C-alpha positions in Angstrom: 2.0 -9.5 15.5 3.3 -8.7 12.1 3.9 -11.8 10.0 6.0 -11.7 6.9 4.6 -13.5 3.8 7.8 -14.2 1.8 6.7 -15.1 -1.7 3.3 -16.6 -2.3 2.6 -17.8 -5.8 4.8 -15.1 -7.3 7.7 -16.1 -9.5 10.9 -14.7 -11.1 8.8 -12.3 -13.3 7.7 -10.5 -10.1 11.2 -9.2 -9.4 14.5 -10.2 -7.8 13.1 -9.5 -4.3 10.9 -12.5 -4.4 12.8 -15.4 -2.8 12.3 -18.7 -4.7 15.1 -21.1 -3.5 15.3 -22.5 0.0 18.5 -20.5 0.6 16.9 -17.3 -0.7 13.8 -17.8 1.4 16.0 -18.4 4.5 18.0 -15.2 3.8 14.8 -13.2 3.2 13.2 -14.6 6.3 16.2 -13.8 8.5 16.3 -10.2 7.3 12.6 -9.8 7.7 12.7 -11.0 11.3 15.6 -8.7 12.0 13.4 -5.9 10.6 10.6 -6.7 13.0 8.6 -9.7 11.7 7.5 -12.1 14.4 6.2 -14.9 12.3 7.0 -16.4 8.8 4.7 -17.6 6.1 6.2 -19.2 3.0 5.3 -21.1 -0.1 7.9 -23.9 -0.7 8.8 -24.1 -4.3 10.3 -26.6 -6.8 13.6 -25.7 -8.6 11.4 -24.4 -11.4 9.7 -21.9 -9.1 6.3 -23.7 -8.7 4.5 -23.9 -5.4 4.8 -27.5 -4.0 3.5 -29.5 -1.1 6.1 -32.3 -1.8 7.6 -33.6 1.5 11.1 -33.2 0.1 10.4 -29.6 -1.0 8.7 -28.6 2.2 11.5 -30.2 4.3 14.2 -28.4 2.4 12.5 -25.0 2.8 11.7 -25.4 6.5 15.2 -26.7 7.3 16.8 -23.8 5.5 14.7 -21.1 7.2 15.0 -22.6 10.7 18.8 -22.6 10.3 18.7 -18.9 9.9 15.7 -17.7 11.9 15.7 -17.6 15.8 14.0 -20.6 17.3 11.0 -18.8 18.9 9.9 -17.4 15.5 7.2 -19.8 14.1 7.4 -20.8 10.4 4.3 -21.7 8.5 3.5 -22.9 4.9 0.6 -22.9 2.5 -1.6 -25.9 1.6 -3.2 -24.0 -1.3 -5.1 -26.0 -3.9 -3.1 -24.4 -6.7 0.0 -26.4 -5.4 -2.0 -29.7 -5.7 -5.5 -29.4 -7.2 -6.6 -32.9 -6.4 -8.0 -32.9 -2.8 -7.1 -36.5 -2.2 -3.5 -36.1 -3.5 -3.2 -32.9 -1.5 -4.2 -34.6 1.7 -1.7 -37.4 1.1 1.1 -34.9 0.5 0.3 -33.3 3.9 0.2 -36.7 5.6 3.6 -37.5 4.1 5.4 -34.4 5.4 8.6 -35.5 7.3 9.5 -32.1 8.6 6.5 -30.2 10.1 5.9 -26.5 10.0 4.7 -24.7 13.1 1.5 -23.8 11.3 -0.1 -24.1 7.9 -2.8 -22.0 6.1 -5.9 -23.9 5.0 -8.2 -22.0 2.6 -11.7 -22.9 3.9 -13.4 -22.4 0.6 -11.2 -25.0 -1.2 -12.4 -28.7 -1.6 -10.9 -30.9 1.1 -10.2 -28.0 3.6 -11.8 -29.7 6.6 -9.9 -33.0 6.0 -6.5 -31.2 5.6 -7.1 -29.1 8.7 -8.0 -32.2 10.7 -4.8 -34.0 9.7 -2.7 -31.0 10.5 -4.3 -30.7 14.0 -3.8 -34.4 14.5 -0.1 -34.0 13.7 0.3 -31.1 16.0 0.5 -28.4 13.3 -1.3 -25.1 14.0 -4.0 -24.3 11.4 -4.5 -20.8 10.0 -8.0 -20.9 8.7 -7.9 -18.9 5.5 -11.2 -17.1 5.1 -11.2 -15.2 1.8 -13.5 -12.4 1.0 -15.7 -13.0 -2.0 -16.2 -16.7 -1.1 -18.5 -18.7 1.2 -15.6 -19.6 3.5 -17.0 -17.6 6.5 -20.3 -19.5 6.5 -18.5 -22.8 6.0 -16.1 -22.0 8.9 -19.1 -21.0 11.1 -20.5 -24.6 10.7 -17.1 -26.3 11.1 -16.6 -28.5 14.1 -12.9 -27.5 13.9 -13.5 -23.8 14.3 -12.5 -23.8 18.0 -9.3 -25.9 17.3 -7.5 -23.7 14.8 -4.6 -21.6 15.7 -6.1 -18.4 14.3 -8.3 -17.1 11.5 -6.5 -15.7 8.5 -9.0 -13.0 7.2 -7.8 -12.5 3.6 -9.2 -9.5 1.8 -9.0 -10.2 -1.9 -10.3 -6.8 -2.9 -7.2 -5.2 -4.6 -8.6 -1.6 -4.7 -7.1 0.9 -2.3 -10.4 2.7 -2.3 -12.7 -0.1 -1.3 -10.4 -2.7 0.4 -11.1 -1.3 3.9 -14.8 -1.6 3.4 -14.4 -5.1 2.1 -12.3 -6.0 5.2 -15.0 -4.7 7.6 -17.6 -6.7 5.7 -15.4 -9.8 6.0 -14.9 -9.3 9.7 -18.7 -8.8 10.1 -19.3 -12.1 8.3 -16.8 -13.9 10.6 -18.4 -12.6 13.7 -17.0 -13.8 17.0 -18.5 -17.3 17.3 -15.1 -18.9 16.5 -13.4 -17.2 19.5 -10.0 -17.5 17.8 -7.4 -14.7 17.2 -7.7 -13.0 13.8 -4.9 -12.0 11.4 -6.2 -9.5 8.9 -4.5 -8.7 5.7 -5.0 -7.4 2.2 -3.3 -7.8 -1.2 -2.0 -5.7 -4.0 -3.6 -2.2 -3.8 -5.5 -3.2 -0.7 -2.5 -4.4 1.3 -1.7 -1.1 3.0 -5.2 0.1 3.7 -6.1 -3.2 5.3 -2.8 -3.3 7.3 -3.6 0.1 8.7 -7.1 -1.1 9.6 -5.7 -4.1 11.4 -3.5 -1.7 13.4 -6.5 0.4 14.4 -8.5 -2.6 15.4 -5.6 -4.2 17.3 -5.5 -7.3 15.1 -2.5 -9.2 13.9 -1.5 -8.6 10.3 1.0 -9.5 7.7 3.1 -8.0 4.9 5.5 -9.2 2.3 6.1 -10.0 -1.3 3.2 -12.4 -1.4 0.7 -9.6 -0.7 2.4 -6.6 -2.4 5.6 -5.6 -4.0 4.9 -1.9 -3.5 5.7 0.4 -0.5 3.2 2.7 1.0 4.6 5.6 -1.0 4.1 3.7 -4.3 7.7 2.9 -4.8 8.9 -0.6 -5.7 10.0 -2.7 -2.7 13.4 -4.3 -3.0 13.0 -6.9 -0.3 10.7 -8.4 2.3 12.7 -6.7 5.0 11.9 -3.3 3.4 8.2 -4.1 3.4 8.4 -5.3 7.0 10.1 -2.1 8.1 7.3 -0.1 6.4 4.6 -2.4 7.7 5.8 -2.2 11.4 5.9 1.6 11.1 2.4 1.9 9.5 0.9 -0.7 11.8 2.4 0.9 14.9 1.2 4.4 13.9 -2.4 3.1 13.9 -2.4 1.4 17.3 
């Protein structure tokens, strides 16, 4: 599986290829799926370009993407604390969603993660358990009573160095172990995005690529779109299988 991560917390300053409006996200998602992506991860945004968990903003984003992307392709969103720092308010936002994503990422090192994951599971939304390198998320997740109920583990390598990201990824996977018995999606970011994607291919793990993780192609050139990154990602991933 190659998931496309359309935008992340990036904004207009990161280039025209980063989709910010529901219509731009829908267009970008459709082209990325046509290029080979089999799953979509998106950060809904306000008209000012800020990440938001508002029911209205989430609904508009999901409706727009689902109108353009084939029905079997799952669409997921973030629940990142930067979109709503107060854990109680963040939980209430998620409870108030009127249009539900197929899955949502929950960063296990953030305050309130367990509660948000439990509400998502209760509402029938798959949980991507975000386990970031450089945090205590792996140990927290190992103790979690929800670890067997999540959709998958999102192993997120935050090391941006192309020289050390693979080593950091292997260390994160070792920390995770196999006690959770859930599928793993392994990905990196910035300079570590491509080395970690190739490692995922060699290990036979799911992965992702897109403007959230990198705006640079494997050859160092600037990517013009998510679809261009997906084409390169599918090629690089497949070559390592």
